[in-house]
RODO-2510 file (C-alpha; in nm, 4 decimals, decimal comma):
residues 545
     n   res          X          Y          Z
     1     m    -1,1289     0,7784     2,5555
     2     k    -0,9305     1,1104     2,6213
     3     r    -1,1034     1,4320     2,5161
     4     k    -0,8027     1,5022     2,2687
     5     e    -0,8456     1,1507     2,0864
     6     f    -1,2050     1,2061     2,0986
     7     l    -1,1613     1,5608     1,9140
     8     q    -0,8951     1,4246     1,6650
     9     l    -1,0785     1,1272     1,5832
    10     s    -1,4316     1,3628     1,5426
    11     a    -1,2341     1,5913     1,2999
    12     l    -1,1097     1,2762     1,0788
    13     n    -1,4853     1,1663     1,0646
    14     l    -1,6306     1,4936     0,9396
    15     g    -1,3404     1,5134     0,7141
    16     a    -1,4436     1,1527     0,5762
    17     l    -1,0603     1,0299     0,5344
    18     a    -0,9123     0,7301     0,6023
    19     i    -0,6108     0,7789     0,8128
    20     p    -0,4867     0,4331     0,9361
    21     k    -0,4496     0,3841     1,2635
    22     f    -0,0784     0,3746     1,3142
    23     m    -0,0532     0,7351     1,1862
    24     l    -0,2762     0,8281     1,5102
    25     a    -0,0687     0,6241     1,7399
    26     g     0,2465     0,7807     1,9520
    27     r     0,2515     1,1227     2,1215
    28     e     0,1969     1,4685     1,9627
    29     i     0,5014     1,6699     1,8920
    30     d     0,5703     2,0297     1,7939
    31     e     0,6291     2,0157     1,3929
    32     s     0,9780     2,1675     1,4613
    33     a     1,0729     1,8333     1,6199
    34     l     0,9803     1,6054     1,3004
    35     l     1,3022     1,7314     1,1837
    36     n     1,5205     1,5979     1,4882
    37     d     1,7683     1,3581     1,3945
    38     g     1,7018     1,0952     1,6831
    39     i     1,9601     0,9557     1,8567
    40     d     2,3291     0,9059     1,6984
    41     v     2,3794     0,5693     1,5082
    42     k     2,6563     0,4639     1,7592
    43     i     2,4078     0,4844     2,0585
    44     k     2,1725     0,2563     1,8746
    45     k     2,4016     0,0063     1,7856
    46     e     2,5154    -0,0169     2,1674
    47     l     2,1455    -0,0319     2,2893
    48     a     2,1121    -0,3220     2,0114
    49     d     2,4293    -0,4960     2,1539
    50     v     2,2418    -0,4888     2,4836
    51     a     1,9348    -0,6435     2,3715
    52     l     2,1491    -0,9443     2,1452
    53     n     2,3746    -0,9960     2,5065
    54     a     2,0704    -1,0211     2,7291
    55     a     1,8737    -1,2650     2,5073
    56     k     2,2045    -1,4791     2,4405
    57     a     2,2510    -1,5316     2,8417
    58     k     1,9012    -1,6483     2,8372
    59     g     1,9365    -1,9211     2,6115
    60     a     1,7692    -1,7796     2,2594
    61     t     1,9675    -1,9012     1,9673
    62     y     1,8598    -1,6489     1,7384
    63     t     1,7467    -1,2995     1,8269
    64     d     1,6826    -0,9475     1,6570
    65     v     1,5882    -0,6170     1,7775
    66     r     1,4192    -0,3172     1,6065
    67     i     1,4674     0,0137     1,7410
    68     g     1,2089     0,2663     1,5687
    69     r     1,0846     0,6212     1,5476
    70     y     0,7685     0,6763     1,3605
    71     l     0,6950     1,0235     1,3147
    72     n     0,3435     1,1089     1,1114
    73     q     0,2123     1,4297     1,0353
    74     f    -0,1716     1,4860     0,8774
    75     v    -0,3120     1,8026     0,7669
    76     i    -0,7043     1,7836     0,7136
    77     t    -0,9050     2,0093     0,5224
    78     r    -1,2782     2,1076     0,4729
    79     d    -1,3950     2,3767     0,2416
    80     k    -1,2624     2,6794     0,3747
    81     r    -1,1520     2,5710     0,6932
    82     v    -0,9207     2,3387     0,8744
    83     q    -1,0393     2,0671     1,0768
    84     n    -0,7240     1,9089     1,1926
    85     v    -0,3202     1,9241     1,1971
    86     a    -0,1389     1,6634     1,3902
    87     n     0,2037     1,5830     1,3909
    88     t     0,3080     1,2470     1,6242
    89     e     0,5918     1,0546     1,7298
    90     s     0,6727     0,6696     1,8391
    91     f     0,9755     0,5527     1,9565
    92     g     1,0714     0,2485     2,1232
    93     v     1,2248    -0,1122     2,0729
    94     g     1,1042    -0,4435     1,9348
    95     i     1,2905    -0,7462     2,0485
    96     r     1,2239    -1,0871     1,8590
    97     v     1,4164    -1,4489     1,9789
    98     i     1,3823    -1,7864     1,9231
    99     s     1,4396    -2,0093     2,2265
   100     n     1,3534    -2,3802     2,2260
   101     g     1,2770    -2,3421     1,8965
   102     c     0,9764    -2,1082     1,8952
   103     w     0,9485    -1,7106     1,8739
   104     g     0,9032    -1,5192     2,1429
   105     f     0,8647    -1,1183     2,0999
   106     a     0,8426    -0,7942     2,3378
   107     a     0,8359    -0,4421     2,3202
   108     t     0,9338    -0,1052     2,5528
   109     n     0,9089     0,1823     2,5034
   110     e     1,1730     0,2521     2,7515
   111     v     1,4798     0,3035     2,5504
   112     t     1,7263     0,2707     2,7989
   113     k     2,0004    -0,0211     2,8604
   114     e     1,8282    -0,1282     3,1712
   115     g     1,4931    -0,1668     2,9816
   116     i     1,6062    -0,2716     2,6789
   117     s     1,7819    -0,6066     2,8912
   118     k     1,4621    -0,6583     3,0489
   119     c     1,2558    -0,6467     2,7185
   120     a     1,5125    -0,8726     2,5748
   121     e     1,4712    -1,1501     2,8773
   122     r     1,0710    -1,0742     2,8440
   123     a     1,1071    -1,2037     2,4753
   124     v     1,2692    -1,5357     2,5681
   125     a     1,0531    -1,5872     2,8536
   126     v     0,7705    -1,5708     2,6021
   127     a     0,9199    -1,8073     2,3630
   128     n     1,0210    -2,0419     2,6424
   129     a     0,6123    -2,0262     2,7182
   130     n     0,5485    -2,1286     2,3761
   131     a     0,7585    -2,4037     2,3621
   132     k     0,5481    -2,5815     2,5850
   133     i     0,2441    -2,6279     2,3128
   134     k     0,4918    -2,5959     1,9924
   135     a     0,4061    -2,8132     1,7301
   136     n     0,7108    -2,7434     1,4991
   137     t     1,0362    -2,6296     1,5607
   138     v     1,0747    -2,2925     1,3574
   139     k     1,3020    -2,3369     1,0739
   140     l     1,5024    -2,0181     0,9486
   141     v     1,6883    -2,0297     0,6020
   142     p     2,0797    -1,8317     0,6504
   143     q     2,1002    -1,4952     0,6362
   144     k     2,4302    -1,3373     0,5716
   145     g     2,5234    -1,0518     0,7980
   146     y     2,5952    -0,6948     0,6170
   147     g     2,7873    -0,5315     0,9452
   148     q     2,7002    -0,1670     0,9164
   149     v     2,5086    -0,0417     0,6569
   150     s     2,2360     0,2266     0,5973
   151     w     1,9451     0,2988     0,3233
   152     k     1,7533     0,6136     0,2597
   153     t     1,4459     0,6722     0,0509
   154     p     1,5931     0,9079    -0,2196
   155     i     1,3959     1,2206    -0,1726
   156     e     1,4405     1,5784    -0,3047
   157     t     1,2471     1,7637    -0,0623
   158     n     1,1933     1,6329     0,3391
   159     a     0,7815     1,6808     0,3281
   160     f     0,8353     1,7464     0,6954
   161     a     1,0918     2,0442     0,6029
   162     v     0,7678     2,2300     0,4247
   163     p     0,5682     2,4468     0,6901
   164     v     0,2285     2,3346     0,7990
   165     k     0,1165     2,6672     0,6642
   166     d     0,2106     2,6131     0,3200
   167     k     0,0557     2,2702     0,3211
   168     v    -0,2640     2,4162     0,4648
   169     d    -0,2568     2,7342     0,1920
   170     l    -0,2211     2,4491    -0,0641
   171     l    -0,5631     2,2483     0,0447
   172     l    -0,7280     2,5621     0,0728
   173     k    -0,6536     2,6453    -0,2962
   174     v    -0,7453     2,3299    -0,3929
   175     n    -1,0511     2,3637    -0,1703
   176     d    -1,1458     2,7220    -0,3268
   177     l    -1,1144     2,5738    -0,6785
   178     a    -1,3311     2,3183    -0,6130
   179     v    -1,6141     2,5168    -0,4268
   180     s    -1,5656     2,8202    -0,7077
   181     g    -1,6141     2,5435    -0,9627
   182     g    -1,9753     2,4614    -0,8465
   183     a    -1,8871     2,1767    -0,6046
   184     s    -2,0908     2,1087    -0,3241
   185     f    -1,8463     2,0049    -0,0441
   186     i    -1,4423     1,9084    -0,0408
   187     n    -1,2486     1,7574     0,1595
   188     a    -0,8687     1,7653     0,1272
   189     a    -0,5376     1,6458     0,2911
   190     i    -0,1599     1,5837     0,3332
   191     l    -0,0392     1,2815     0,4849
   192     a     0,3432     1,2139     0,5785
   193     v     0,5200     0,9333     0,7246
   194     n     0,9311     0,9067     0,8582
   195     e     0,9984     0,5382     0,9488
   196     q     1,3314     0,5554     1,0958
   197     k     1,4135     0,2276     1,1783
   198     y     1,7781     0,0774     1,3038
   199     f     1,7879    -0,3758     1,2846
   200     a     2,0636    -0,5728     1,4279
   201     s     2,0657    -0,9371     1,5123
   202     t     2,2907    -1,2199     1,5494
   203     d     2,3645    -1,2832     1,1541
   204     g     2,5845    -0,9999     1,2290
   205     s     2,3902    -0,7119     1,0601
   206     y     2,3358    -0,3238     1,1621
   207     i     2,1314    -0,1695     0,9676
   208     d     2,0192     0,2364     0,9976
   209     q     1,7044     0,3024     0,7646
   210     d     1,5321     0,6426     0,6692
   211     i     1,2191     0,5447     0,5212
   212     h     0,9531     0,8552     0,3823
   213     r     0,6418     0,8518     0,2297
   214     i     0,3179     1,0879     0,1349
   215     y     0,0064     1,1083     0,0369
   216     p    -0,1874     1,4424    -0,0526
   217     t    -0,5625     1,3566    -0,1623
   218     f    -0,8939     1,5074    -0,1706
   219     t    -1,3048     1,3883    -0,1939
   220     v    -1,5399     1,6261    -0,4408
   221     t    -1,8644     1,5814    -0,3279
   222     g    -2,1867     1,7214    -0,5873
   223     i    -2,5145     1,7466    -0,4956
   224     d    -2,8408     1,8142    -0,7406
   225     k    -3,0364     2,0243    -0,5319
   226     a    -3,3101     1,9056    -0,7840
   227     s    -3,3359     1,5053    -0,7179
   228     g    -3,1485     1,5362    -0,4113
   229     k    -2,9252     1,2912    -0,5484
   230     f    -2,5587     1,3240    -0,4889
   231     t    -2,2017     1,1593    -0,6198
   232     t    -1,8162     1,2276    -0,5555
   233     r    -1,4927     1,2224    -0,7185
   234     a    -1,1760     1,1136    -0,4972
   235     s    -0,8277     1,2367    -0,5690
   236     f    -0,6214     1,0398    -0,8678
   237     s    -0,3195     1,0821    -0,6362
   238     s    -0,1559     0,7908    -0,5101
   239     p     0,0740     0,7276    -0,1917
   240     v     0,4123     0,7058    -0,2822
   241     g     0,7880     0,6368    -0,1493
   242     m     0,9013     1,0183    -0,2217
   243     g     0,9507     1,3247    -0,0426
   244     y     0,7110     1,6593    -0,1015
   245     e     0,8588     1,6998    -0,4874
   246     y     0,5619     1,4636    -0,5604
   247     l     0,3742     1,7505    -0,5383
   248     n     0,5771     1,9614    -0,7732
   249     p     0,5199     1,7948    -1,1036
   250     k     0,7379     1,8709    -1,4345
   251     e     0,5706     2,0161    -1,7444
   252     d     0,8194     1,8152    -1,9504
   253     e     0,6530     1,4881    -1,7977
   254     k     0,2701     1,6001    -1,8759
   255     v     0,0662     1,3307    -1,9978
   256     k    -0,2337     1,4427    -2,2109
   257     g    -0,5674     1,2610    -2,1848
   258     i    -0,9076     1,2092    -2,0568
   259     v    -0,7057     1,2721    -1,7100
   260     t    -0,4510     1,4891    -1,8105
   261     r    -0,1951     1,3160    -1,5733
   262     y     0,2492     1,3502    -1,4813
   263     k     0,4585     1,0412    -1,5090
   264     d     0,6077     1,0285    -1,1606
   265     r     0,4574     1,3527    -1,0253
   266     y     0,1050     1,5011    -0,9141
   267     d    -0,0994     1,7918    -1,0148
   268     i    -0,3100     1,8668    -0,7168
   269     l    -0,4695     2,1544    -0,8624
   270     e    -0,5052     2,0460    -1,2076
   271     d    -0,6591     1,6699    -1,0794
   272     v    -0,9165     1,9189    -0,8337
   273     k    -1,0493     2,1437    -1,1370
   274     a    -1,0861     1,7708    -1,3256
   275     a    -1,2747     1,6238    -1,0663
   276     t    -1,5086     1,9314    -0,9954
   277     e    -1,6200     1,8911    -1,3761
   278     d    -1,6316     1,5432    -1,3167
   279     v    -1,8818     1,5193    -1,0194
   280     k    -2,1124     1,7600    -1,2896
   281     q    -2,1114     1,4689    -1,5793
   282     k    -2,1320     1,1947    -1,3639
   283     l    -2,4640     1,3691    -1,1944
   284     a    -2,6035     1,4216    -1,5739
   285     a    -2,4743     1,0755    -1,6834
   286     p    -2,6810     0,7944    -1,7983
   287     s    -2,6777     0,5012    -1,5796
   288     v    -2,5240     0,1886    -1,7715
   289     e    -2,6859    -0,1048    -1,9442
   290     p    -2,5991    -0,4534    -1,7854
   291     g    -2,4107    -0,6749    -1,9809
   292     k    -2,0972    -0,8014    -2,1202
   293     y    -1,8240    -0,5421    -2,1761
   294     d    -1,4396    -0,4894    -2,2926
   295     l    -1,2841    -0,3336    -2,0057
   296     v    -0,9708    -0,0908    -2,0794
   297     l    -0,8489    -0,0468    -1,7528
   298     d    -0,6419     0,2632    -1,6058
   299     p    -0,3694     0,2174    -1,3889
   300     s    -0,5446     0,4522    -1,1153
   301     h    -0,8103     0,1976    -1,1078
   302     l    -0,6522    -0,1527    -1,2144
   303     w    -0,3861    -0,1139    -0,9152
   304     l    -0,6639    -0,2231    -0,6646
   305     t    -0,7618    -0,5108    -0,8853
   306     i    -0,3853    -0,6220    -0,8762
   307     h    -0,3732    -0,5696    -0,5010
   308     e    -0,7096    -0,8160    -0,3721
   309     s    -0,7241    -1,0439    -0,6638
   310     v    -0,3074    -1,0899    -0,7077
   311     a    -0,1007    -0,9985    -0,4527
   312     h    -0,3457    -1,1245    -0,0987
   313     p    -0,3846    -1,4952    -0,2989
   314     t    -0,0036    -1,5212    -0,3376
   315     e     0,0635    -1,4495     0,0428
   316     l     0,1942    -1,8027     0,1408
   317     d     0,0681    -1,7879     0,4926
   318     r    -0,2650    -1,7180     0,3600
   319     v    -0,1688    -2,0141     0,1463
   320     l    -0,0856    -2,2003     0,4133
   321     g    -0,4031    -2,1122     0,5953
   322     y    -0,2131    -1,9064     0,8789
   323     e    -0,4717    -1,6119     0,7903
   324     a    -0,8166    -1,8316     0,8031
   325     n    -0,9290    -1,6849     1,0917
   326     y    -0,9116    -1,3042     1,0083
   327     a    -0,8073    -1,2748     0,6566
   328     g    -0,9043    -1,5744     0,4620
   329     t    -0,6940    -1,8526     0,2567
   330     s    -0,6357    -1,8664    -0,1190
   331     f    -0,7732    -2,0102    -0,3944
   332     l    -0,4267    -2,0784    -0,5076
   333     t    -0,2704    -2,3718    -0,3769
   334     m     0,0630    -2,5463    -0,2891
   335     e    -0,0440    -2,8131    -0,5446
   336     k    -0,1096    -2,5545    -0,8113
   337     l     0,2542    -2,4056    -0,7487
   338     k     0,4193    -2,7345    -0,7631
   339     s     0,1811    -2,8441    -1,0828
   340     g     0,3948    -2,5657    -1,3229
   341     n     0,1185    -2,5404    -1,5458
   342     f    -0,1261    -2,3606    -1,3402
   343     k    -0,3020    -2,0948    -1,5774
   344     f    -0,3436    -1,7737    -1,4062
   345     g    -0,3859    -1,5248    -1,6669
   346     s    -0,3294    -1,5259    -2,0438
   347     d     0,0414    -1,5301    -2,2215
   348     i     0,0660    -1,1629    -2,1804
   349     v     0,0495    -1,1246    -1,7944
   350     n     0,3604    -1,1445    -1,6185
   351     i     0,3446    -1,0175    -1,2512
   352     v     0,6520    -0,9341    -1,0334
   353     a     0,6927    -0,8253    -0,6791
   354     d     0,9547    -0,6072    -0,5501
   355     k     1,0723    -0,4072    -0,2566
   356     l     1,3270    -0,2490    -0,5126
   357     q     1,1039     0,0052    -0,7336
   358     k     1,2033     0,3883    -0,6781
   359     g     0,9011     0,5799    -0,5467
   360     s     0,7164     0,2703    -0,4362
   361     l     0,5501     0,2695    -0,0959
   362     g     0,7786    -0,0898    -0,0297
   363     a     1,1060     0,0537    -0,1886
   364     v     1,3306    -0,0209     0,1353
   365     g     1,6717    -0,1213     0,1185
   366     y     1,6482    -0,4103     0,3562
   367     d     1,3167    -0,5878     0,5371
   368     d     1,2267    -0,6026     0,9089
   369     e     1,4564    -0,9201     0,9132
   370     g     1,7810    -0,7815     0,8127
   371     v     1,7145    -0,9123     0,4367
   372     g     1,8236    -0,7519     0,1709
   373     t     1,5338    -0,6886    -0,0891
   374     k     1,4889    -0,8375    -0,4297
   375     q     1,2949    -0,8351    -0,7439
   376     w     1,0972    -1,1777    -0,8038
   377     d     0,8277    -1,3618    -1,0310
   378     i     0,4588    -1,4362    -0,9289
   379     i     0,3277    -1,5038    -1,2564
   380     k     0,5089    -1,5694    -1,5966
   381     e     0,3396    -1,5812    -1,8817
   382     g     0,0181    -1,6200    -1,7592
   383     k     0,1274    -1,9430    -1,5274
   384     l     0,1599    -1,9441    -1,1391
   385     v     0,5218    -1,9373    -1,0661
   386     n     0,6200    -1,8054    -0,6950
   387     f     0,4272    -1,6987    -0,3652
   388     q     0,5924    -1,4848    -0,0797
   389     a     0,7807    -1,5909     0,1865
   390     i     0,9842    -1,4983     0,4577
   391     r     1,2694    -1,6634     0,6701
   392     d     1,0767    -1,9216     0,8526
   393     q     0,8295    -2,0039     0,5527
   394     a     1,1294    -1,9999     0,2548
   395     h     1,2122    -2,3677     0,3064
   396     i     0,8702    -2,4474     0,2468
   397     l     0,8617    -2,3621    -0,1069
   398     g     1,2227    -2,5127    -0,1832
   399     l     1,3884    -2,1803    -0,1238
   400     k     1,7451    -2,1208    -0,0079
   401     e     1,6688    -1,7538     0,1246
   402     s     1,3757    -1,5282     0,1774
   403     q     1,2465    -1,3641    -0,0553
   404     g     1,2480    -0,9988     0,1710
   405     c     0,8732    -0,9305     0,2728
   406     c     0,8885    -0,9074     0,6459
   407     y     0,7529    -0,6002     0,8010
   408     a     0,6098    -0,4591     1,1205
   409     q     0,3631    -0,1376     1,1257
   410     s     0,6069    -0,0050     1,4044
   411     w     0,8224    -0,1240     1,6620
   412     s     0,6027    -0,2563     1,9093
   413     d     0,4258    -0,5230     1,6999
   414     v     0,5849    -0,8288     1,5818
   415     q     0,7113    -0,8513     1,2047
   416     f     0,5310    -1,1295     0,9845
   417     q     0,5104    -1,2121     0,5644
   418     r     0,3567    -0,8345     0,3987
   419     m     0,3113    -0,8389     0,0667
   420     p     0,5707    -0,6843    -0,1376
   421     n     0,4556    -0,4096    -0,4190
   422     i     0,3447    -0,6936    -0,6633
   423     s     0,3034    -0,5150    -1,0223
   424     l     0,1710    -0,6210    -1,3886
   425     m     0,4131    -0,5772    -1,6015
   426     p     0,3925    -0,3378    -1,9078
   427     g     0,3400    -0,4753    -2,2739
   428     k     0,6496    -0,5372    -2,4587
   429     e     0,5129    -0,3723    -2,8120
   430     k     0,4825     0,0029    -2,8626
   431     k     0,0951     0,0494    -2,7619
   432     s    -0,0700     0,3398    -2,6054
   433     v    -0,3623     0,4120    -2,4571
   434     d    -0,5598     0,5191    -2,7580
   435     d    -0,4217     0,2025    -2,9511
   436     i    -0,6327    -0,0101    -2,6785
   437     i    -0,9146     0,1809    -2,7444
   438     k    -0,9493     0,2161    -3,0937
   439     n    -1,0143    -0,1575    -3,1013
   440     v    -1,2730    -0,1807    -2,8622
   441     e    -1,6336    -0,2062    -3,0303
   442     k    -1,8495    -0,1981    -2,7022
   443     g    -1,6340    -0,1049    -2,3642
   444     i    -1,5782     0,0750    -2,1258
   445     y    -1,3133     0,2650    -1,9844
   446     i    -1,2816     0,2904    -1,5927
   447     i    -1,0281     0,5245    -1,3844
   448     g    -0,9547     0,5640    -1,0219
   449     n    -1,0891     0,3193    -0,7525
   450     g    -1,3841     0,2931    -0,5445
   451     s    -1,5795     0,0269    -0,3521
   452     f    -1,4853    -0,3401    -0,3923
   453     s    -1,6088    -0,6854    -0,2512
   454     i    -1,4040    -1,0199    -0,2715
   455     d    -1,4563    -1,3520    -0,0749
   456     q    -1,2183    -1,4983     0,1751
   457     q    -1,0015    -1,6860    -0,1141
   458     r    -0,9726    -1,4140    -0,2961
   459     y    -1,1605    -1,5922    -0,6152
   460     n    -1,4955    -1,4113    -0,6930
   461     f    -1,5170    -1,0315    -0,6753
   462     q    -1,7129    -0,6939    -0,7943
   463     f    -1,4931    -0,3897    -0,8500
   464     g    -1,6267    -0,0077    -0,8755
   465     g    -1,4440     0,3322    -1,0195
   466     q    -1,4364     0,6652    -1,0053
   467     t    -1,5342     0,7905    -1,3377
   468     f    -1,6535     0,5595    -1,6249
   469     y    -1,6389     0,6439    -2,0380
   470     e    -1,8348     0,4282    -2,2723
   471     i    -1,6464     0,2877    -2,5673
   472     k    -1,8444     0,2561    -2,9149
   473     n    -1,6778     0,1401    -3,2182
   474     g    -1,3330     0,2402    -3,0821
   475     k    -1,4107     0,6177    -2,9467
   476     i    -1,5353     0,7293    -2,6205
   477     t    -1,8862     0,8792    -2,6888
   478     g    -1,9493     1,0025    -2,3064
   479     m    -1,9047     0,9263    -1,9265
   480     l    -2,1410     0,6770    -1,7669
   481     k    -2,2589     0,5844    -1,3852
   482     d    -2,3441     0,3201    -1,1585
   483     v    -2,1167     0,0560    -1,3041
   484     a    -1,9188    -0,2435    -1,1503
   485     y    -1,7717    -0,5418    -1,2503
   486     q    -1,8362    -0,8943    -1,1447
   487     a    -1,5583    -1,1791    -1,2212
   488     n    -1,3609    -1,4478    -1,0778
   489     t    -0,9776    -1,3809    -1,0433
   490     q    -0,8810    -1,7086    -1,3197
   491     e    -1,1389    -1,5766    -1,5668
   492     f    -1,0613    -1,2068    -1,5264
   493     w    -0,6885    -1,2345    -1,5709
   494     n    -0,7260    -1,5104    -1,8580
   495     s    -0,9422    -1,2759    -2,0264
   496     c    -0,6517    -1,0115    -2,0558
   497     s    -0,6014    -0,8910    -2,4244
   498     a    -0,3802    -0,5783    -2,4532
   499     i    -0,1193    -0,3968    -2,1973
   500     a     0,0354    -0,0464    -2,3087
   501     d     0,3980    -0,0176    -2,3032
   502     k     0,5944     0,1272    -2,0213
   503     s     0,5355     0,4862    -2,1502
   504     d     0,1966     0,4736    -1,9568
   505     y     0,3459     0,2502    -1,6587
   506     r     0,2276     0,4340    -1,3052
   507     l     0,1963     0,3338    -0,9734
   508     g    -0,1146     0,3103    -0,7447
   509     g    -0,0805     0,1985    -0,3865
   510     a    -0,2402     0,1898    -0,0238
   511     f    -0,0818     0,3522     0,3219
   512     n    -0,3271     0,0703     0,5141
   513     d    -0,3015    -0,2414     0,4039
   514     g    -0,4475    -0,4532     0,6768
   515     k    -0,3652    -0,7961     0,8127
   516     g    -0,2578    -0,9992     1,1139
   517     q    -0,4081    -1,0588     1,4424
   518     p    -0,3445    -0,8107     1,5797
   519     g    -0,3891    -0,6165     1,3011
   520     q    -0,1297    -0,4201     1,1337
   521     s    -0,1166    -0,1775     0,8243
   522     n     0,1165    -0,2007     0,5638
   523     a     0,2337     0,0447     0,2869
   524     v     0,2283    -0,1098    -0,0376
   525     s     0,2281    -0,0077    -0,4227
   526     h     0,1214    -0,1562    -0,7565
   527     g     0,2381    -0,1056    -1,0433
   528     c     0,0882    -0,1156    -1,4071
   529     a    -0,0260     0,0185    -1,7607
   530     t    -0,3565     0,0561    -1,8881
   531     t    -0,5030    -0,3077    -1,9470
   532     r    -0,7603    -0,4460    -2,1896
   533     f    -1,0063    -0,7147    -2,0617
   534     n    -1,2299    -0,9084    -2,2652
   535     g    -1,6174    -0,9923    -2,2321
   536     v    -1,6427    -0,8728    -1,8560
   537     n    -1,9652    -0,8796    -1,6780
   538     v    -2,0547    -0,5458    -1,6060
   539     i    -2,3727    -0,4716    -1,3446
   540     n    -2,5711    -0,1717    -1,2638
   541     t    -2,5450    -0,0979    -0,8996
   542     a    -2,8117     0,1443    -0,8842
   543     r    -3,0907    -0,1203    -1,0119
   544     k    -3,2960    -0,3366    -0,7407
   545     i    -3,2414    -0,6958    -0,7709
***
């Protein structure tokens, strides 16, 4: 390991922040280079055509090429100091082909006509080698070519256009509010991503996309000096497919409650003040009594439960066992889908997959197979109605077209099936968070995601959170600690009894959903409104068994 890499990774560890590995990839560049436009789209087309022609000349029956420029920035602070600032760029070409009925893939950072031609020939050679041991011939559902098109994340302010100094000043202000408010430690960071991706294929598509994402985050730590015990509260922010405007909340979008929030934006200063008070309350809070409770789950918490118990088990490759060696399988099967009556959840549970939702991490115009993105039902009125599939899987489900959920974390990685945004639809009746809480006799209101565990089939699970509030006779009586709930997926979603309306609908998500061998990260959002689940088993995480 080079010294620079060691210092960089050491700083991340000290900051106690999980930076996705893809953000560490590439070469370090000057801050100003983040705003360079990269190579002209006409040159990209010329280079793509070199790949398409070279692969065809070697016998490929299908080819797609991705020219990618991936820009990342992270600014990390702890207490009163800056721990790390890094700007990275990764640039290269990935070429995928079908030859003799098999996939082949190769990538290069030599972005010249000669380098790309050699890379295309290598991809065909890989496919031909795979053909010697193939069990099945690759079958793609048809995909029309779009010609020359483009798509861009609808942002107001490019995060890279905001000087690092301004970001540092904001984060140090966040830290100062926490420390002056009584916190023992605080880590804070702003992560920003820009994917500049050009896709071309023998179907006749030439697609240029400019994708932006941002994630402001912090973790406040409080220590009880008398007992030596400590606790933390992480930010209630979410990574989003937006620009720096995410950090500039609009006053008219403010929604008051136990946690003051904004519908589509985030106030990091207000959140850190609340977090600092929360750690004090958590240290003094009584420990939960184990038993059955009705749970009221905030979107800042429920998104992770959706991710693990709904999004992962409905990935078709996992259902078919393709991920069994690494990520596991699924309790959902083709037989359950084909039956048409598998009761995944209660009648009010409607879960939708999409790659369209504005502000979401998964929002793009086209996936990494050149398929226009869309929305489709996964669970409808409680019943399992579909899975997630890409071009070489769609025929297995009897679909005539791909669902557009193919993705690669970089130009150097092969694209494969990754989950789109998977979201629980809000309730159809007008219903606020207060309306849900007032009907709970014995319950716990959970905000923010915490630790979790789930089995290989995504069936039996346990989830924690950030803050927990006891509900008695329809009223919140105070904070609890040491809370986690256990259930199996089908039992849990069938206990869903109430969902707030669309005014409470919010996005959560992650930059770093891992899958595949070699592993790749996918950015994905999950939306929902505050939701109630009846009679869920709650355990005390501090008690020894």
